[in-house]
MIKOL-986704 format. One record per residue (C-alpha): residue number from 1; residue in one letter; x, y, z. Coordinates in Angstrom, 2 decimals, decimal comma, m for minus. Example, Ala and Ser with C-alpha at 12.3 -4.5 7.8 and 13.67 -1.06 7.14 Angstrom:
2
{site 1 'A' {12,30 m4,50 7,80}}
{site 2 'S' {13,67 m1,06 7,14}}
END
This chain:
267
{site 1 'M' {93,53 114,98 15,41}}
{site 2 'I' {96,69 115,13 17,38}}
{site 3 'H' {98,42 111,74 17,78}}
{site 4 'F' {101,33 111,15 20,16}}
{site 5 'R' {102,42 109,08 23,05}}
{site 6 'P' {101,45 110,56 26,43}}
{site 7 'R' {104,19 111,33 28,94}}
{site 8 'H' {103,70 109,68 32,30}}
{site 9 'S' {105,97 112,24 33,84}}
{site 10 'L' {103,47 114,98 33,12}}
{site 11 'G' {100,49 113,00 34,36}}
{site 12 'Q' {98,87 113,23 30,98}}
{site 13 'A' {95,43 111,79 30,69}}
{site 14 'F' {93,16 113,29 27,94}}
{site 15 'L' {89,51 113,72 28,19}}
{site 16 'T' {87,85 112,04 25,18}}
{site 17 'Y' {84,16 111,74 26,18}}
{site 18 'E' {82,44 114,51 24,22}}
{site 19 'P' {79,34 114,94 26,44}}
{site 20 'M' {81,60 115,48 29,44}}
{site 21 'A' {83,46 118,10 27,53}}
{site 22 'D' {80,21 119,91 26,93}}
{site 23 'A' {79,26 119,78 30,52}}
{site 24 'L' {82,52 121,14 31,75}}
{site 25 'V' {82,48 124,11 29,35}}
{site 26 'A' {78,80 124,78 30,08}}
{site 27 'A' {79,61 125,03 33,86}}
{site 28 'L' {81,63 128,10 33,11}}
{site 29 'R' {78,59 130,01 31,71}}
{site 30 'L' {80,50 131,74 29,04}}
{site 31 'G' {79,67 134,86 27,02}}
{site 32 'R' {81,47 136,57 24,24}}
{site 33 'T' {83,05 139,24 26,59}}
{site 34 'D' {84,76 136,47 28,74}}
{site 35 'T' {88,45 135,58 28,64}}
{site 36 'V' {89,17 131,87 29,60}}
{site 37 'L' {92,43 130,63 30,94}}
{site 38 'E' {92,77 127,00 30,07}}
{site 39 'I' {95,29 124,99 32,04}}
{site 40 'G' {96,63 122,24 29,99}}
{site 41 'P' {94,62 122,22 26,76}}
{site 42 'G' {96,05 118,90 25,68}}
{site 43 'K' {94,55 117,82 22,37}}
{site 44 'G' {92,06 120,59 22,35}}
{site 45 'I' {88,70 118,92 23,16}}
{site 46 'L' {87,72 121,74 25,47}}
{site 47 'T' {89,67 124,48 23,62}}
{site 48 'K' {87,52 124,08 20,53}}
{site 49 'R' {84,30 124,48 22,73}}
{site 50 'L' {85,78 127,55 24,54}}
{site 51 'L' {86,59 129,27 21,29}}
{site 52 'A' {83,00 128,80 20,17}}
{site 53 'L' {81,62 130,56 23,23}}
{site 54 'A' {84,19 132,91 24,70}}
{site 55 'G' {85,75 136,13 23,40}}
{site 56 'R' {89,29 134,97 24,11}}
{site 57 'V' {91,10 131,84 25,22}}
{site 58 'I' {94,56 131,73 26,82}}
{site 59 'A' {95,70 128,09 26,65}}
{site 60 'V' {98,77 127,27 28,59}}
{site 61 'E' {100,48 124,06 27,68}}
{site 62 'I' {103,83 122,63 28,95}}
{site 63 'D' {104,32 119,97 26,38}}
{site 64 'E' {105,78 121,43 23,12}}
{site 65 'R' {104,46 118,38 21,04}}
{site 66 'L' {100,86 119,44 22,01}}
{site 67 'V' {101,52 123,09 21,40}}
{site 68 'D' {102,76 122,28 17,90}}
{site 69 'G' {99,64 120,10 17,30}}
{site 70 'L' {97,29 122,85 18,56}}
{site 71 'R' {99,03 125,43 16,45}}
{site 72 'V' {98,15 123,38 13,28}}
{site 73 'E' {94,55 122,66 14,32}}
{site 74 'L' {93,59 125,88 15,97}}
{site 75 'G' {96,38 128,35 15,47}}
{site 76 'G' {94,46 130,23 12,83}}
{site 77 'N' {91,90 131,36 15,31}}
{site 78 'P' {92,49 134,96 16,28}}
{site 79 'N' {90,81 134,53 19,67}}
{site 80 'L' {93,29 131,91 20,81}}
{site 81 'E' {96,52 132,85 22,63}}
{site 82 'L' {98,54 129,61 22,81}}
{site 83 'V' {101,25 129,79 25,51}}
{site 84 'H' {104,01 127,19 25,68}}
{site 85 'A' {104,82 127,31 29,40}}
{site 86 'D' {104,42 125,49 32,74}}
{site 87 'F' {101,41 126,91 34,41}}
{site 88 'M' {103,39 127,16 37,65}}
{site 89 'D' {105,48 129,77 35,91}}
{site 90 'F' {102,64 131,62 34,20}}
{site 91 'N' {102,20 135,20 35,39}}
{site 92 'L' {98,83 136,14 36,65}}
{site 93 'A' {99,86 139,36 38,41}}
{site 94 'E' {98,17 141,64 35,86}}
{site 95 'S' {95,26 139,48 35,01}}
{site 96 'R' {91,55 140,23 36,18}}
{site 97 'H' {88,19 138,65 35,64}}
{site 98 'L' {89,40 135,40 34,02}}
{site 99 'K' {87,36 132,24 33,87}}
{site 100 'V' {89,57 129,22 34,45}}
{site 101 'L' {89,23 125,65 33,14}}
{site 102 'G' {91,57 122,78 33,78}}
{site 103 'N' {92,01 119,14 34,28}}
{site 104 'L' {94,94 119,25 36,88}}
{site 105 'P' {97,56 116,61 36,86}}
{site 106 'Y' {97,13 114,40 40,01}}
{site 107 'N' {100,78 114,97 41,05}}
{site 108 'L' {100,52 118,68 40,79}}
{site 109 'S' {96,97 119,39 41,97}}
{site 110 'S' {97,94 120,90 45,32}}
{site 111 'Q' {100,66 123,24 43,89}}
{site 112 'M' {98,40 124,43 41,12}}
{site 113 'L' {95,49 125,10 43,51}}
{site 114 'F' {97,65 127,13 45,80}}
{site 115 'K' {98,91 129,12 42,78}}
{site 116 'L' {95,20 129,89 42,01}}
{site 117 'L' {94,52 130,68 45,61}}
{site 118 'D' {97,45 133,14 45,68}}
{site 119 'S' {96,17 134,71 42,45}}
{site 120 'V' {92,49 134,85 43,40}}
{site 121 'H' {92,43 138,50 42,28}}
{site 122 'A' {92,95 137,31 38,66}}
{site 123 'W' {89,90 135,17 38,22}}
{site 124 'D' {86,08 135,07 38,98}}
{site 125 'T' {85,23 131,49 38,43}}
{site 126 'A' {87,12 128,17 37,89}}
{site 127 'V' {85,97 124,87 36,80}}
{site 128 'L' {88,64 122,27 37,77}}
{site 129 'T' {88,98 118,49 37,67}}
{site 130 'T' {91,17 116,45 39,97}}
{site 131 'Q' {91,38 113,10 41,54}}
{site 132 'R' {88,04 112,57 43,39}}
{site 133 'E' {89,43 112,37 46,98}}
{site 134 'F' {91,45 115,50 46,45}}
{site 135 'A' {88,36 117,42 44,99}}
{site 136 'Y' {86,35 116,35 48,07}}
{site 137 'R' {89,04 118,08 50,31}}
{site 138 'V' {88,50 121,35 48,52}}
{site 139 'V' {84,71 121,43 48,60}}
{site 140 'A' {84,25 119,69 52,12}}
{site 141 'A' {82,24 121,22 54,95}}
{site 142 'P' {83,18 121,28 58,65}}
{site 143 'G' {82,50 118,03 60,24}}
{site 144 'S' {83,22 115,81 57,24}}
{site 145 'K' {86,11 113,42 57,07}}
{site 146 'A' {87,38 115,25 54,03}}
{site 147 'F' {87,46 118,62 55,61}}
{site 148 'G' {90,97 119,89 55,98}}
{site 149 'A' {93,29 122,85 55,42}}
{site 150 'L' {92,39 123,18 51,62}}
{site 151 'S' {88,76 123,32 52,66}}
{site 152 'V' {89,35 126,24 55,05}}
{site 153 'F' {91,56 128,14 52,63}}
{site 154 'F' {89,22 127,96 49,71}}
{site 155 'D' {86,12 128,55 51,81}}
{site 156 'R' {87,51 131,86 53,04}}
{site 157 'L' {87,94 133,25 49,43}}
{site 158 'T' {85,53 131,26 47,28}}
{site 159 'V' {82,08 129,61 47,11}}
{site 160 'R' {82,63 125,97 46,38}}
{site 161 'E' {80,42 123,54 44,61}}
{site 162 'K' {80,98 119,86 43,51}}
{site 163 'L' {79,86 119,27 39,99}}
{site 164 'F' {80,20 115,72 38,87}}
{site 165 'N' {82,43 112,66 38,97}}
{site 166 'I' {84,08 111,55 35,83}}
{site 167 'E' {84,80 107,86 35,29}}
{site 168 'P' {88,15 106,64 34,08}}
{site 169 'S' {86,55 105,43 30,80}}
{site 170 'C' {86,15 109,21 29,79}}
{site 171 'F' {89,95 109,58 29,63}}
{site 172 'K' {92,71 108,19 27,50}}
{site 173 'P' {95,06 106,86 28,71}}
{site 174 'R' {92,61 105,55 31,37}}
{site 175 'P' {93,67 106,61 34,87}}
{site 176 'D' {93,31 104,38 37,83}}
{site 177 'V' {91,08 106,70 39,85}}
{site 178 'V' {87,77 108,46 39,49}}
{site 179 'S' {88,05 112,16 38,88}}
{site 180 'T' {85,76 114,93 40,13}}
{site 181 'S' {84,95 118,38 38,86}}
{site 182 'F' {84,14 121,31 41,03}}
{site 183 'L' {83,22 124,89 40,62}}
{site 184 'L' {84,92 127,81 42,54}}
{site 185 'T' {83,42 131,27 42,52}}
{site 186 'R' {85,54 134,09 44,01}}
{site 187 'R' {83,88 135,94 46,85}}
{site 188 'E' {83,54 139,66 46,39}}
{site 189 'Q' {85,06 139,94 49,93}}
{site 190 'P' {86,75 137,24 51,83}}
{site 191 'L' {84,56 135,50 54,33}}
{site 192 'Y' {86,81 136,92 57,11}}
{site 193 'A' {89,91 139,00 57,12}}
{site 194 'V' {93,27 137,61 58,28}}
{site 195 'P' {95,96 140,25 58,95}}
{site 196 'D' {98,77 137,74 58,68}}
{site 197 'E' {98,34 135,26 55,78}}
{site 198 'P' {101,46 133,24 56,41}}
{site 199 'L' {100,59 132,78 60,05}}
{site 200 'F' {97,05 131,90 59,08}}
{site 201 'R' {98,16 129,12 56,66}}
{site 202 'R' {100,77 127,78 59,04}}
{site 203 'T' {98,27 127,61 61,87}}
{site 204 'V' {95,58 125,91 59,84}}
{site 205 'K' {98,07 123,39 58,40}}
{site 206 'A' {99,38 122,63 61,88}}
{site 207 'C' {95,86 121,93 63,15}}
{site 208 'F' {95,35 119,28 60,53}}
{site 209 'A' {98,85 117,80 60,54}}
{site 210 'Q' {97,85 114,72 62,55}}
{site 211 'R' {94,16 114,13 62,05}}
{site 212 'R' {93,87 111,68 64,95}}
{site 213 'K' {95,34 114,09 67,37}}
{site 214 'T' {93,50 116,77 69,32}}
{site 215 'I' {93,73 120,31 68,05}}
{site 216 'A' {95,64 121,35 71,15}}
{site 217 'N' {98,25 118,55 70,53}}
{site 218 'N' {98,70 119,61 66,86}}
{site 219 'L' {99,26 123,17 67,87}}
{site 220 'V' {101,89 122,23 70,46}}
{site 221 'A' {103,69 120,03 67,74}}
{site 222 'G' {103,13 122,33 64,86}}
{site 223 'L' {103,76 125,78 66,31}}
{site 224 'G' {105,95 124,95 69,16}}
{site 225 'L' {103,61 126,17 71,88}}
{site 226 'T' {103,49 125,00 75,29}}
{site 227 'R' {100,44 122,89 76,02}}
{site 228 'D' {99,04 125,57 78,48}}
{site 229 'A' {99,56 128,34 75,82}}
{site 230 'A' {97,84 126,12 73,18}}
{site 231 'V' {94,85 125,44 75,42}}
{site 232 'D' {94,58 129,11 76,36}}
{site 233 'F' {94,47 130,33 72,82}}
{site 234 'L' {91,93 127,61 71,79}}
{site 235 'R' {89,67 128,68 74,66}}
{site 236 'Q' {90,01 132,30 73,73}}
{site 237 'A' {88,72 131,28 70,23}}
{site 238 'G' {85,89 129,27 71,61}}
{site 239 'I' {87,41 125,93 70,53}}
{site 240 'D' {87,44 122,83 72,68}}
{site 241 'P' {91,11 121,99 73,08}}
{site 242 'V' {90,24 118,16 72,80}}
{site 243 'A' {88,33 118,67 69,58}}
{site 244 'R' {89,57 117,47 66,17}}
{site 245 'A' {90,43 120,11 63,59}}
{site 246 'E' {87,72 118,83 61,15}}
{site 247 'T' {84,98 120,07 63,59}}
{site 248 'V' {86,29 123,62 63,77}}
{site 249 'T' {84,67 126,28 61,44}}
{site 250 'G' {86,35 128,98 59,46}}
{site 251 'G' {85,25 131,68 61,90}}
{site 252 'Q' {86,77 129,77 64,75}}
{site 253 'F' {90,09 129,54 62,87}}
{site 254 'K' {89,88 133,23 62,44}}
{site 255 'A' {89,46 133,69 66,10}}
{site 256 'L' {92,28 131,43 66,89}}
{site 257 'L' {94,51 133,51 64,73}}
{site 258 'D' {93,47 136,57 66,39}}
{site 259 'A' {94,30 135,10 69,76}}
{site 260 'L' {97,67 133,94 68,51}}
{site 261 'A' {98,44 137,38 66,95}}
{site 262 'A' {97,46 139,19 70,22}}
{site 263 'G' {99,68 136,71 72,09}}
{site 264 'R' {102,58 137,61 69,90}}
{site 265 'E' {102,22 141,26 70,46}}
{site 266 'Q' {101,97 140,80 74,22}}
{site 267 'G' {104,99 138,51 74,14}}
END
């Protein structure tokens, strides 16, 4: 057992409830041919289970104290590759067909999810745990209050499924919020193609920037369009200019991007 004082600056909260650890690992549906990337193994409650089921486990841990402890407890396992690194610096460029498991620090959840989104070629499935409200933003459907830019981005590239809520009592130290785990499965092909990824992300983020504003007003503020131009692009995409962004589907965002791209070429 690894004993030490958690670092608040790293957002450390360690899962201690064994049945929940079993459920998280089971959700990955592992076989002996699988390679798992574990983000933040902590004290190893999930790592031990992963090693019992998968062919290889790559565990990336930023805290050297935990790395030292894991080397003592699990370092003799030839199927474990223990990496002392910040996950945000971990290179996924050459990886393929990974399965990913991680309890993401609340203060870094967005950055880590975008890293996974940018490296979607590297993994097939991911079971992730974040703060409940944040998880709902990832898995939300159009029309719900939680639906936002993250929902659009992940829906285009993955099939999303909420798994279960995890109460604070399952962690030590006990967090102040409920956590939620969700499953992402990479689509074989994106739901729709976007020829200009930076423009796509900038456009979608602009649409959700002020949730109480209409989508036309957000485009004017976020992309520097005139109101007439914003209304015209939205109508070309089949979107009501006075609608709110949370009512717009992924296909409509794609159509809006096409209209904007065509307008750029003409301009």
